[in-house]
py3Dmol code that shows the C-alpha trace and the ligand (Angstrom):
import py3Dmol

protein = """\
ATOM      1  CA  MET A   1       4.611  -0.443  23.050  1.00  0.00           C
ATOM      2  CA  ILE A   2       6.701  -2.668  25.350  1.00  0.00           C
ATOM      3  CA  LYS A   3       5.128  -5.704  23.746  1.00  0.00           C
ATOM      4  CA  GLN A   4       6.254  -4.455  20.334  1.00  0.00           C
ATOM      5  CA  LEU A   5       9.757  -3.797  21.678  1.00  0.00           C
ATOM      6  CA  VAL A   6       9.980  -7.322  23.111  1.00  0.00           C
ATOM      7  CA  LYS A   7       8.679  -8.725  19.847  1.00  0.00           C
ATOM      8  CA  ASN A   8      11.230  -6.782  17.813  1.00  0.00           C
ATOM      9  CA  THR A   9      14.041  -7.852  20.117  1.00  0.00           C
ATOM     10  CA  LEU A  10      13.065 -11.506  19.926  1.00  0.00           C
ATOM     11  CA  SER A  11      12.737 -11.287  16.162  1.00  0.00           C
ATOM     12  CA  PHE A  12      16.224  -9.716  16.055  1.00  0.00           C
ATOM     13  CA  VAL A  13      17.648 -12.553  18.163  1.00  0.00           C
ATOM     14  CA  ALA A  14      15.964 -15.129  15.926  1.00  0.00           C
ATOM     15  CA  GLY A  15      17.196 -13.334  12.799  1.00  0.00           C
ATOM     16  CA  THR A  16      20.825 -13.256  13.990  1.00  0.00           C
ATOM     17  CA  LEU A  17      21.563 -15.966  16.558  1.00  0.00           C
ATOM     18  CA  GLY A  18      18.762 -18.296  15.394  1.00  0.00           C
ATOM     19  CA  TRP A  19      19.831 -17.912  11.788  1.00  0.00           C
ATOM     20  CA  SER A  20      23.500 -18.621  12.491  1.00  0.00           C
ATOM     21  CA  MET A  21      22.462 -21.747  14.403  1.00  0.00           C
ATOM     22  CA  VAL A  22      20.149 -23.046  11.701  1.00  0.00           C
ATOM     23  CA  ARG A  23      22.906 -22.580   9.113  1.00  0.00           C
ATOM     24  CA  ARG A  24      25.246 -24.903  10.992  1.00  0.00           C
ATOM     25  CA  GLY A  25      24.950 -28.375  12.439  1.00  0.00           C
ATOM     26  CA  ASN A  26      22.850 -31.209  11.053  1.00  0.00           C
ATOM     27  CA  LYS A  27      21.844 -31.189   7.406  1.00  0.00           C
ATOM     28  CA  LYS A  28      18.489 -29.521   6.894  1.00  0.00           C
ATOM     29  CA  LEU A  29      16.058 -28.605   4.168  1.00  0.00           C
ATOM     30  CA  ILE A  30      13.886 -25.523   4.553  1.00  0.00           C
ATOM     31  CA  ILE A  31      10.968 -25.516   2.123  1.00  0.00           C
ATOM     32  CA  LEU A  32       9.493 -22.069   1.669  1.00  0.00           C
ATOM     33  CA  MET A  33       5.795 -21.927   0.830  1.00  0.00           C
ATOM     34  CA  TYR A  34       4.613 -19.013  -1.284  1.00  0.00           C
ATOM     35  CA  HIS A  35       1.240 -18.422  -2.859  1.00  0.00           C
ATOM     36  CA  ARG A  36       0.961 -15.106  -4.669  1.00  0.00           C
ATOM     37  CA  VAL A  37       3.627 -12.549  -5.621  1.00  0.00           C
ATOM     38  CA  LEU A  38       2.255  -9.137  -6.642  1.00  0.00           C
ATOM     39  CA  PRO A  39       3.122  -5.446  -6.638  1.00  0.00           C
ATOM     40  CA  VAL A  40       1.385  -3.727  -3.705  1.00  0.00           C
ATOM     41  CA  ASN A  41      -0.508  -1.398  -6.047  1.00  0.00           C
ATOM     42  CA  ASP A  42      -1.891  -4.268  -8.143  1.00  0.00           C
ATOM     43  CA  PRO A  43      -5.665  -4.625  -7.577  1.00  0.00           C
ATOM     44  CA  ARG A  44      -5.118  -8.373  -7.174  1.00  0.00           C
ATOM     45  CA  TYR A  45      -2.906  -7.666  -4.140  1.00  0.00           C
ATOM     46  CA  GLN A  46      -5.623  -5.536  -2.578  1.00  0.00           C
ATOM     47  CA  ARG A  47      -8.245  -8.229  -3.064  1.00  0.00           C
ATOM     48  CA  GLU A  48      -6.165 -11.084  -1.630  1.00  0.00           C
ATOM     49  CA  GLU A  49      -6.036 -12.396   1.933  1.00  0.00           C
ATOM     50  CA  PRO A  50      -2.950 -10.937   3.676  1.00  0.00           C
ATOM     51  CA  GLY A  51      -1.676 -14.429   4.503  1.00  0.00           C
ATOM     52  CA  MET A  52      -1.563 -15.405   0.819  1.00  0.00           C
ATOM     53  CA  VAL A  53       0.677 -12.783  -0.726  1.00  0.00           C
ATOM     54  CA  VAL A  54       4.149 -11.251  -0.716  1.00  0.00           C
ATOM     55  CA  SER A  55       4.950  -8.123  -2.681  1.00  0.00           C
ATOM     56  CA  ASP A  56       7.271  -8.371  -5.684  1.00  0.00           C
ATOM     57  CA  LYS A  57       9.804  -6.243  -3.763  1.00  0.00           C
ATOM     58  CA  THR A  58       9.684  -8.495  -0.701  1.00  0.00           C
ATOM     59  CA  PHE A  59      10.114 -11.577  -2.895  1.00  0.00           C
ATOM     60  CA  ALA A  60      13.162 -10.087  -4.652  1.00  0.00           C
ATOM     61  CA  MET A  61      14.611  -9.200  -1.230  1.00  0.00           C
ATOM     62  CA  HIS A  62      14.113 -12.798  -0.051  1.00  0.00           C
ATOM     63  CA  MET A  63      16.034 -14.127  -3.062  1.00  0.00           C
ATOM     64  CA  GLN A  64      18.755 -11.484  -2.631  1.00  0.00           C
ATOM     65  CA  THR A  65      19.088 -12.540   1.033  1.00  0.00           C
ATOM     66  CA  LEU A  66      19.471 -16.235   0.101  1.00  0.00           C
ATOM     67  CA  HIS A  67      22.029 -15.235  -2.520  1.00  0.00           C
ATOM     68  CA  ASP A  68      23.978 -12.997  -0.080  1.00  0.00           C
ATOM     69  CA  GLU A  69      23.947 -15.708   2.584  1.00  0.00           C
ATOM     70  CA  LYS A  70      25.215 -18.225  -0.024  1.00  0.00           C
ATOM     71  CA  VAL A  71      22.525 -20.748   0.832  1.00  0.00           C
ATOM     72  CA  PRO A  72      22.138 -23.416  -1.876  1.00  0.00           C
ATOM     73  CA  VAL A  73      18.666 -23.261  -3.440  1.00  0.00           C
ATOM     74  CA  MET A  74      17.267 -26.327  -5.217  1.00  0.00           C
ATOM     75  CA  THR A  75      14.006 -28.208  -5.712  1.00  0.00           C
ATOM     76  CA  VAL A  76      12.808 -30.775  -3.198  1.00  0.00           C
ATOM     77  CA  SER A  77      13.291 -33.457  -5.884  1.00  0.00           C
ATOM     78  CA  ASP A  78      16.903 -32.440  -6.477  1.00  0.00           C
ATOM     79  CA  TRP A  79      17.597 -32.404  -2.735  1.00  0.00           C
ATOM     80  CA  LEU A  80      16.083 -35.871  -2.313  1.00  0.00           C
ATOM     81  CA  ALA A  81      18.119 -37.168  -5.247  1.00  0.00           C
ATOM     82  CA  GLN A  82      21.389 -35.947  -3.693  1.00  0.00           C
ATOM     83  CA  PRO A  83      23.451 -38.497  -1.765  1.00  0.00           C
ATOM     84  CA  GLU A  84      23.360 -37.470   1.884  1.00  0.00           C
ATOM     85  CA  SER A  85      27.123 -36.976   2.028  1.00  0.00           C
ATOM     86  CA  THR A  86      26.975 -34.193  -0.561  1.00  0.00           C
ATOM     87  CA  ARG A  87      24.079 -32.293   1.032  1.00  0.00           C
ATOM     88  CA  ALA A  88      24.881 -28.861   2.476  1.00  0.00           C
ATOM     89  CA  ALA A  89      24.257 -28.081   6.148  1.00  0.00           C
ATOM     90  CA  LEU A  90      21.343 -25.972   4.977  1.00  0.00           C
ATOM     91  CA  THR A  91      19.458 -26.036   1.687  1.00  0.00           C
ATOM     92  CA  VAL A  92      16.394 -23.982   0.776  1.00  0.00           C
ATOM     93  CA  ALA A  93      13.646 -25.053  -1.626  1.00  0.00           C
ATOM     94  CA  ILE A  94      11.154 -22.551  -3.030  1.00  0.00           C
ATOM     95  CA  THR A  95       7.586 -23.721  -3.635  1.00  0.00           C
ATOM     96  CA  PHE A  96       4.501 -21.964  -4.986  1.00  0.00           C
ATOM     97  CA  ASP A  97       1.025 -23.349  -4.352  1.00  0.00           C
ATOM     98  CA  ASP A  98      -1.975 -23.253  -6.704  1.00  0.00           C
ATOM     99  CA  GLY A  99      -0.503 -22.033 -10.020  1.00  0.00           C
ATOM    100  CA  TRP A 100      -1.119 -18.287  -9.942  1.00  0.00           C
ATOM    101  CA  LEU A 101      -0.375 -16.283 -13.081  1.00  0.00           C
ATOM    102  CA  ASP A 102       1.408 -13.706 -10.903  1.00  0.00           C
ATOM    103  CA  ASN A 103       4.142 -16.265 -10.114  1.00  0.00           C
ATOM    104  CA  TYR A 104       4.931 -16.368 -13.821  1.00  0.00           C
ATOM    105  CA  GLU A 105       4.746 -12.568 -14.100  1.00  0.00           C
ATOM    106  CA  PHE A 106       6.633 -11.466 -10.976  1.00  0.00           C
ATOM    107  CA  ALA A 107       8.492 -14.384  -9.333  1.00  0.00           C
ATOM    108  CA  PHE A 108       9.928 -16.589 -12.089  1.00  0.00           C
ATOM    109  CA  PRO A 109      11.871 -13.760 -13.786  1.00  0.00           C
ATOM    110  CA  VAL A 110      13.543 -12.951 -10.438  1.00  0.00           C
ATOM    111  CA  LEU A 111      14.360 -16.611  -9.823  1.00  0.00           C
ATOM    112  CA  LYS A 112      15.828 -16.897 -13.291  1.00  0.00           C
ATOM    113  CA  GLN A 113      18.033 -13.887 -12.590  1.00  0.00           C
ATOM    114  CA  PHE A 114      19.448 -15.592  -9.487  1.00  0.00           C
ATOM    115  CA  GLY A 115      19.611 -18.994 -11.192  1.00  0.00           C
ATOM    116  CA  PHE A 116      17.344 -20.496  -8.530  1.00  0.00           C
ATOM    117  CA  ARG A 117      15.068 -23.407  -9.413  1.00  0.00           C
ATOM    118  CA  SER A 118      11.602 -23.685  -7.839  1.00  0.00           C
ATOM    119  CA  THR A 119       8.510 -25.885  -7.827  1.00  0.00           C
ATOM    120  CA  LEU A 120       5.048 -24.794  -8.902  1.00  0.00           C
ATOM    121  CA  TYR A 121       2.171 -26.927  -7.616  1.00  0.00           C
ATOM    122  CA  VAL A 122      -0.742 -26.534 -10.025  1.00  0.00           C
ATOM    123  CA  VAL A 123      -4.428 -27.400  -9.910  1.00  0.00           C
ATOM    124  CA  THR A 124      -5.058 -28.840 -13.362  1.00  0.00           C
ATOM    125  CA  ASP A 125      -8.744 -27.912 -13.827  1.00  0.00           C
ATOM    126  CA  PHE A 126      -7.992 -24.274 -12.957  1.00  0.00           C
ATOM    127  CA  LEU A 127      -5.242 -23.555 -15.506  1.00  0.00           C
ATOM    128  CA  GLY A 128      -5.861 -20.351 -17.483  1.00  0.00           C
ATOM    129  CA  LYS A 129      -8.992 -19.431 -15.457  1.00  0.00           C
ATOM    130  CA  PRO A 130     -10.101 -16.357 -13.512  1.00  0.00           C
ATOM    131  CA  ALA A 131      -9.510 -16.866  -9.753  1.00  0.00           C
ATOM    132  CA  PRO A 132     -11.410 -20.149  -9.349  1.00  0.00           C
ATOM    133  CA  PHE A 133     -10.956 -20.849  -5.619  1.00  0.00           C
ATOM    134  CA  TRP A 134     -13.859 -20.272  -3.312  1.00  0.00           C
ATOM    135  CA  PRO A 135     -11.862 -18.043  -0.929  1.00  0.00           C
ATOM    136  CA  ASN A 136     -11.217 -15.649  -3.829  1.00  0.00           C
ATOM    137  CA  LYS A 137     -14.845 -15.704  -4.907  1.00  0.00           C
ATOM    138  CA  VAL A 138     -15.962 -15.041  -1.342  1.00  0.00           C
ATOM    139  CA  LEU A 139     -13.424 -12.242  -0.896  1.00  0.00           C
ATOM    140  CA  GLN A 140     -14.541 -10.631  -4.125  1.00  0.00           C
ATOM    141  CA  LEU A 141     -18.088 -10.535  -2.745  1.00  0.00           C
ATOM    142  CA  LEU A 142     -17.155  -9.328   0.740  1.00  0.00           C
ATOM    143  CA  LEU A 143     -14.635  -6.651  -0.226  1.00  0.00           C
ATOM    144  CA  ALA A 144     -16.422  -5.168  -3.238  1.00  0.00           C
ATOM    145  CA  GLU A 145     -17.348  -1.531  -2.800  1.00  0.00           C
ATOM    146  CA  GLY A 146     -21.066  -0.912  -2.689  1.00  0.00           C
ATOM    147  CA  ALA A 147     -21.800  -4.632  -2.488  1.00  0.00           C
ATOM    148  CA  GLN A 148     -25.210  -5.472  -1.069  1.00  0.00           C
ATOM    149  CA  PRO A 149     -26.307  -9.043  -0.360  1.00  0.00           C
ATOM    150  CA  THR A 150     -29.358 -10.060  -2.376  1.00  0.00           C
ATOM    151  CA  ASP A 151     -31.668 -13.032  -1.838  1.00  0.00           C
ATOM    152  CA  ASP A 152     -29.196 -15.099  -3.892  1.00  0.00           C
ATOM    153  CA  TRP A 153     -26.755 -14.787  -1.009  1.00  0.00           C
ATOM    154  CA  ALA A 154     -28.975 -16.726   1.414  1.00  0.00           C
ATOM    155  CA  PRO A 155     -27.136 -20.088   1.103  1.00  0.00           C
ATOM    156  CA  LEU A 156     -23.739 -18.397   1.543  1.00  0.00           C
ATOM    157  CA  LEU A 157     -24.908 -16.302   4.516  1.00  0.00           C
ATOM    158  CA  ARG A 158     -26.229 -19.473   6.129  1.00  0.00           C
ATOM    159  CA  LEU A 159     -22.734 -20.950   5.931  1.00  0.00           C
ATOM    160  CA  ILE A 160     -21.109 -17.725   7.181  1.00  0.00           C
ATOM    161  CA  ASP A 161     -23.498 -17.963  10.110  1.00  0.00           C
ATOM    162  CA  LYS A 162     -23.029 -14.475  11.542  1.00  0.00           C
ATOM    163  CA  ARG A 163     -24.188 -10.938  10.886  1.00  0.00           C
ATOM    164  CA  ILE A 164     -21.918  -9.045   8.498  1.00  0.00           C
ATOM    165  CA  SER A 165     -22.126  -5.523   7.118  1.00  0.00           C
ATOM    166  CA  LEU A 166     -20.373  -4.930   3.829  1.00  0.00           C
ATOM    167  CA  PRO A 167     -17.776  -4.136   2.778  1.00  0.00           C
ATOM    168  CA  LEU A 168     -15.677  -5.934   5.393  1.00  0.00           C
ATOM    169  CA  SER A 169     -12.072  -5.088   6.232  1.00  0.00           C
ATOM    170  CA  ARG A 170      -9.462  -7.526   4.872  1.00  0.00           C
ATOM    171  CA  ASP A 171      -8.938  -8.993   8.342  1.00  0.00           C
ATOM    172  CA  GLU A 172     -12.676  -9.464   8.935  1.00  0.00           C
ATOM    173  CA  ALA A 173     -12.997 -11.120   5.548  1.00  0.00           C
ATOM    174  CA  ALA A 174     -10.076 -13.430   6.398  1.00  0.00           C
ATOM    175  CA  GLN A 175     -11.958 -14.476   9.546  1.00  0.00           C
ATOM    176  CA  VAL A 176     -15.042 -15.306   7.489  1.00  0.00           C
ATOM    177  CA  ILE A 177     -12.884 -17.459   5.177  1.00  0.00           C
ATOM    178  CA  ASP A 178     -11.425 -19.247   8.182  1.00  0.00           C
ATOM    179  CA  HIS A 179     -14.892 -19.995   9.496  1.00  0.00           C
ATOM    180  CA  LEU A 180     -16.107 -21.215   6.095  1.00  0.00           C
ATOM    181  CA  LYS A 181     -13.317 -23.820   6.049  1.00  0.00           C
ATOM    182  CA  SER A 182     -15.374 -25.830   8.548  1.00  0.00           C
ATOM    183  CA  HIS A 183     -17.774 -26.607   5.676  1.00  0.00           C
ATOM    184  CA  SER A 184     -16.984 -28.939   2.779  1.00  0.00           C
ATOM    185  CA  ASP A 185     -15.647 -27.471  -0.463  1.00  0.00           C
ATOM    186  CA  HIS A 186     -18.640 -28.918  -2.242  1.00  0.00           C
ATOM    187  CA  GLU A 187     -21.141 -27.094   0.043  1.00  0.00           C
ATOM    188  CA  ILE A 188     -19.341 -23.785  -0.372  1.00  0.00           C
ATOM    189  CA  TYR A 189     -19.151 -24.048  -4.174  1.00  0.00           C
ATOM    190  CA  GLN A 190     -22.859 -24.856  -4.228  1.00  0.00           C
ATOM    191  CA  ALA A 191     -23.724 -21.798  -2.128  1.00  0.00           C
ATOM    192  CA  LEU A 192     -21.594 -19.646  -4.443  1.00  0.00           C
ATOM    193  CA  ALA A 193     -23.264 -21.078  -7.535  1.00  0.00           C
ATOM    194  CA  ALA A 194     -26.517 -19.418  -6.398  1.00  0.00           C
ATOM    195  CA  ILE A 195     -24.922 -15.963  -6.735  1.00  0.00           C
ATOM    196  CA  PRO A 196     -24.677 -14.704 -10.344  1.00  0.00           C
ATOM    197  CA  ALA A 197     -20.987 -14.241 -11.221  1.00  0.00           C
ATOM    198  CA  LYS A 198     -19.665 -10.989 -12.615  1.00  0.00           C
ATOM    199  CA  GLN A 199     -18.805 -11.335 -16.268  1.00  0.00           C
ATOM    200  CA  ASN A 200     -15.349 -10.806 -17.750  1.00  0.00           C
ATOM    201  CA  ASN A 201     -13.328 -11.577 -14.664  1.00  0.00           C
ATOM    202  CA  PRO A 202      -9.646 -11.472 -15.674  1.00  0.00           C
ATOM    203  CA  VAL A 203      -7.571 -14.642 -15.903  1.00  0.00           C
ATOM    204  CA  GLU A 204      -5.574 -15.100 -12.708  1.00  0.00           C
ATOM    205  CA  MET A 205      -4.169 -18.627 -13.096  1.00  0.00           C
ATOM    206  CA  ILE A 206      -1.193 -19.637 -15.214  1.00  0.00           C
ATOM    207  CA  SER A 207      -2.065 -21.170 -18.604  1.00  0.00           C
ATOM    208  CA  THR A 208      -0.849 -24.481 -20.000  1.00  0.00           C
ATOM    209  CA  GLU A 209       1.459 -22.686 -22.463  1.00  0.00           C
ATOM    210  CA  GLN A 210       2.971 -20.513 -19.735  1.00  0.00           C
ATOM    211  CA  LEU A 211       3.408 -23.582 -17.562  1.00  0.00           C
ATOM    212  CA  VAL A 212       5.393 -25.336 -20.252  1.00  0.00           C
ATOM    213  CA  GLU A 213       7.432 -22.197 -20.907  1.00  0.00           C
ATOM    214  CA  ALA A 214       8.207 -21.850 -17.176  1.00  0.00           C
ATOM    215  CA  LYS A 215       9.325 -25.468 -17.066  1.00  0.00           C
ATOM    216  CA  ASP A 216      11.432 -25.247 -20.220  1.00  0.00           C
ATOM    217  CA  THR A 217      13.034 -21.822 -19.806  1.00  0.00           C
ATOM    218  CA  MET A 218      12.673 -20.646 -16.184  1.00  0.00           C
ATOM    219  CA  GLY A 219      13.910 -23.630 -14.175  1.00  0.00           C
ATOM    220  CA  VAL A 220      10.459 -24.353 -12.776  1.00  0.00           C
ATOM    221  CA  GLU A 221       9.601 -27.909 -11.764  1.00  0.00           C
ATOM    222  CA  ILE A 222       5.898 -28.701 -12.158  1.00  0.00           C
ATOM    223  CA  GLY A 223       4.246 -30.531  -9.267  1.00  0.00           C
ATOM    224  CA  SER A 224       0.684 -31.690  -8.712  1.00  0.00           C
ATOM    225  CA  HIS A 225      -1.814 -29.924  -6.442  1.00  0.00           C
ATOM    226  CA  THR A 226      -4.849 -32.046  -7.487  1.00  0.00           C
ATOM    227  CA  ARG A 227      -7.454 -31.433 -10.184  1.00  0.00           C
ATOM    228  CA  ARG A 228      -9.908 -29.249  -8.240  1.00  0.00           C
ATOM    229  CA  HIS A 229      -8.132 -28.379  -4.995  1.00  0.00           C
ATOM    230  CA  TYR A 230     -10.408 -30.596  -2.936  1.00  0.00           C
ATOM    231  CA  ARG A 231      -9.202 -30.953   0.610  1.00  0.00           C
ATOM    232  CA  LEU A 232      -8.279 -34.640   0.883  1.00  0.00           C
ATOM    233  CA  LYS A 233      -9.952 -35.263   4.222  1.00  0.00           C
ATOM    234  CA  GLU A 234     -11.782 -38.314   5.545  1.00  0.00           C
ATOM    235  CA  GLY A 235     -15.014 -39.048   3.701  1.00  0.00           C
ATOM    236  CA  LEU A 236     -13.881 -38.347   0.145  1.00  0.00           C
ATOM    237  CA  SER A 237     -14.857 -41.284  -2.103  1.00  0.00           C
ATOM    238  CA  GLU A 238     -12.229 -43.552  -3.632  1.00  0.00           C
ATOM    239  CA  ALA A 239     -13.200 -42.315  -7.099  1.00  0.00           C
ATOM    240  CA  LEU A 240     -12.687 -38.673  -6.104  1.00  0.00           C
ATOM    241  CA  LEU A 241      -9.359 -39.453  -4.446  1.00  0.00           C
ATOM    242  CA  LYS A 242      -8.188 -41.135  -7.632  1.00  0.00           C
ATOM    243  CA  GLU A 243      -9.224 -38.144  -9.747  1.00  0.00           C
ATOM    244  CA  GLU A 244      -7.552 -35.644  -7.460  1.00  0.00           C
ATOM    245  CA  ILE A 245      -4.313 -37.567  -6.890  1.00  0.00           C
ATOM    246  CA  VAL A 246      -3.720 -39.961  -9.794  1.00  0.00           C
ATOM    247  CA  ASP A 247      -5.550 -38.321 -12.714  1.00  0.00           C
ATOM    248  CA  ALA A 248      -4.011 -34.927 -11.901  1.00  0.00           C
ATOM    249  CA  LYS A 249      -0.550 -36.461 -12.274  1.00  0.00           C
ATOM    250  CA  HIS A 250      -1.354 -37.996 -15.652  1.00  0.00           C
ATOM    251  CA  ILE A 251      -2.947 -34.801 -16.964  1.00  0.00           C
ATOM    252  CA  LEU A 252       0.154 -32.814 -15.999  1.00  0.00           C
ATOM    253  CA  GLN A 253       2.539 -35.342 -17.513  1.00  0.00           C
ATOM    254  CA  GLU A 254       0.566 -35.214 -20.727  1.00  0.00           C
ATOM    255  CA  MET A 255       0.658 -31.416 -20.753  1.00  0.00           C
ATOM    256  CA  THR A 256       4.338 -31.008 -19.960  1.00  0.00           C
ATOM    257  CA  GLY A 257       5.765 -34.139 -21.542  1.00  0.00           C
ATOM    258  CA  ALA A 258       7.779 -34.705 -18.374  1.00  0.00           C
ATOM    259  CA  PRO A 259       7.431 -36.917 -15.312  1.00  0.00           C
ATOM    260  CA  VAL A 260       5.537 -35.344 -12.391  1.00  0.00           C
ATOM    261  CA  THR A 261       6.932 -36.747  -9.164  1.00  0.00           C
ATOM    262  CA  THR A 262       5.955 -34.357  -6.383  1.00  0.00           C
ATOM    263  CA  PHE A 263       2.611 -33.535  -4.817  1.00  0.00           C
ATOM    264  CA  CYS A 264       1.216 -30.829  -2.551  1.00  0.00           C
ATOM    265  CA  PHE A 265      -1.794 -31.474  -0.279  1.00  0.00           C
ATOM    266  CA  PRO A 266      -4.487 -28.748  -0.701  1.00  0.00           C
ATOM    267  CA  ASN A 267      -4.831 -26.807   2.539  1.00  0.00           C
ATOM    268  CA  GLY A 268      -2.402 -29.342   4.029  1.00  0.00           C
ATOM    269  CA  ASP A 269      -5.222 -31.827   4.678  1.00  0.00           C
ATOM    270  CA  PHE A 270      -4.920 -35.578   4.140  1.00  0.00           C
ATOM    271  CA  SER A 271      -6.711 -38.708   5.278  1.00  0.00           C
ATOM    272  CA  ALA A 272      -4.783 -41.966   5.743  1.00  0.00           C
ATOM    273  CA  GLU A 273      -6.162 -43.179   2.362  1.00  0.00           C
ATOM    274  CA  ALA A 274      -5.143 -40.001   0.574  1.00  0.00           C
ATOM    275  CA  HIS A 275      -1.657 -40.215   2.030  1.00  0.00           C
ATOM    276  CA  LYS A 276      -1.279 -43.833   0.959  1.00  0.00           C
ATOM    277  CA  LEU A 277      -2.378 -43.092  -2.596  1.00  0.00           C
ATOM    278  CA  VAL A 278       0.053 -40.168  -2.816  1.00  0.00           C
ATOM    279  CA  GLN A 279       2.835 -42.396  -1.516  1.00  0.00           C
ATOM    280  CA  SER A 280       2.273 -44.938  -4.261  1.00  0.00           C
ATOM    281  CA  HIS A 281       2.158 -42.376  -7.107  1.00  0.00           C
ATOM    282  CA  TYR A 282       4.670 -39.684  -6.149  1.00  0.00           C
ATOM    283  CA  SER A 283       8.206 -39.740  -4.796  1.00  0.00           C
ATOM    284  CA  ALA A 284       7.590 -36.773  -2.458  1.00  0.00           C
ATOM    285  CA  ALA A 285       4.804 -34.624  -1.039  1.00  0.00           C
ATOM    286  CA  VAL A 286       4.742 -31.316   0.825  1.00  0.00           C
ATOM    287  CA  THR A 287       2.276 -30.361   3.566  1.00  0.00           C
ATOM    288  CA  THR A 288       1.442 -27.159   5.427  1.00  0.00           C
ATOM    289  CA  LEU A 289       2.912 -28.640   8.616  1.00  0.00           C
ATOM    290  CA  ARG A 290       5.309 -26.013   9.858  1.00  0.00           C
ATOM    291  CA  GLY A 291       8.971 -26.786  10.399  1.00  0.00           C
ATOM    292  CA  ILE A 292      12.444 -27.527   9.080  1.00  0.00           C
ATOM    293  CA  ASN A 293      13.239 -30.973   7.597  1.00  0.00           C
ATOM    294  CA  SER A 294      16.244 -32.785   9.000  1.00  0.00           C
ATOM    295  CA  ALA A 295      18.168 -35.011   6.584  1.00  0.00           C
ATOM    296  CA  HIS A 296      18.379 -37.674   9.283  1.00  0.00           C
ATOM    297  CA  ASN A 297      14.731 -37.806  10.086  1.00  0.00           C
ATOM    298  CA  PHE A 298      12.123 -36.856   7.517  1.00  0.00           C
ATOM    299  CA  ASP A 299       9.118 -38.372   5.783  1.00  0.00           C
ATOM    300  CA  ALA A 300       9.398 -37.652   2.040  1.00  0.00           C
ATOM    301  CA  HIS A 301       5.586 -37.701   1.779  1.00  0.00           C
ATOM    302  CA  LYS A 302       4.951 -35.401   4.728  1.00  0.00           C
ATOM    303  CA  LEU A 303       7.541 -32.712   4.199  1.00  0.00           C
ATOM    304  CA  LEU A 304       7.361 -29.692   6.481  1.00  0.00           C
ATOM    305  CA  ARG A 305       7.324 -26.162   5.125  1.00  0.00           C
ATOM    306  CA  ILE A 306       7.609 -22.582   6.314  1.00  0.00           C
ATOM    307  CA  GLY A 307       4.907 -20.285   4.976  1.00  0.00           C
ATOM    308  CA  VAL A 308       5.908 -16.746   4.145  1.00  0.00           C
ATOM    309  CA  HIS A 309       3.699 -13.766   3.521  1.00  0.00           C
ATOM    310  CA  ASN A 310       4.446 -10.097   3.362  1.00  0.00           C
ATOM    311  CA  ASP A 311       3.606  -8.874   6.868  1.00  0.00           C
ATOM    312  CA  ILE A 312       5.932 -11.337   8.575  1.00  0.00           C
ATOM    313  CA  SER A 313       8.898 -11.217   6.205  1.00  0.00           C
ATOM    314  CA  ASP A 314       9.281  -7.720   4.762  1.00  0.00           C
ATOM    315  CA  THR A 315      12.817  -7.059   6.081  1.00  0.00           C
ATOM    316  CA  PRO A 316      15.907  -9.299   5.694  1.00  0.00           C
ATOM    317  CA  MET A 317      15.996  -9.661   9.498  1.00  0.00           C
ATOM    318  CA  LYS A 318      12.354 -10.802   9.693  1.00  0.00           C
ATOM    319  CA  PHE A 319      12.921 -13.151   6.762  1.00  0.00           C
ATOM    320  CA  LYS A 320      15.949 -14.755   8.436  1.00  0.00           C
ATOM    321  CA  ALA A 321      13.974 -15.047  11.680  1.00  0.00           C
ATOM    322  CA  LYS A 322      11.262 -16.878   9.704  1.00  0.00           C
ATOM    323  CA  LEU A 323      13.873 -19.182   8.147  1.00  0.00           C
ATOM    324  CA  SER A 324      15.115 -19.997  11.631  1.00  0.00           C
ATOM    325  CA  GLY A 325      11.689 -21.291  12.530  1.00  0.00           C
ATOM    326  CA  TRP A 326      10.641 -18.152  14.413  1.00  0.00           C
ATOM    327  CA  ARG A 327       6.840 -17.711  14.352  1.00  0.00           C
TER     328      ARG A 327
END
"""
ligand_1 = """\
1
ZN
Zn -3.555 -24.677 -2.526
"""
view = py3Dmol.view(width=600, height=400)
view.addModel(protein, "pdb")
view.setStyle({"model": 0}, {"cartoon": {"style": "trace"}})
view.addModel(ligand_1, "xyz")
view.setStyle({"model": 1}, {"stick": {}})
view.zoomTo()
view.show()
């Protein structure tokens, strides 16, 4: 009770005082990181990890708040291209990771209404597919009503490495996902391949046509988020790094007929080799490192971002506290 009161008070201070401070002073770029945008009653919202989604209402409120506060919104590329003297004290960039269809359905129309540009980082092999990421496949298994592990689950359960009784709560499932991240993507996909997939899963990723439409008519810049969302950690072969970083760029340029100049590291991971390759093929790259970029001191290939999801940003005050760097 007291803890909650203290938390609310601190959040209020961050949302008022913190916000007024961040708006003034040295020139800064806040890059917001979104994943999914969905109505709360959409089954896709219910199936998703809480940290991955904001509701359509919360997203519209965020944009309304930026509009009301008269904060300039532009893409990272546009901000980088601006001469420093013309940069505002505070600029916000809006980024979406992965290329979810729901961004096209529920976020881009709102952005268009406000005249805000944004960047969508897509995984080229996943375009137009049902949810192809292993966390979604795992969640689907763990949260399904009446689900019972069969013998086919043995490889996956070995990786999960603890006793679970289904269905799990969303928070428990999120913990399992967190634990699974200690294994390689390849191992996890192999374990999942042993479990027969349900047929007719709906498409959850944006299609090539929608991507082009978003770029041409909704002010969306297309950025690269690799070919298969492999985490670019130590140990990935040179050939795989090239496919994920260089080939993805060429595929996207072919698809959109436009230069692709920005990159987003899957899960925020990068080895020294991966970083170097990105540096030589893109003019900027965003990470999941948390923070606000200062115009006087930033690395264009290691840009900091602030992740937003519904639970931590569902009032204008909480959103402004988040923008101020409040955890
Ligand atoms: Zn991603």
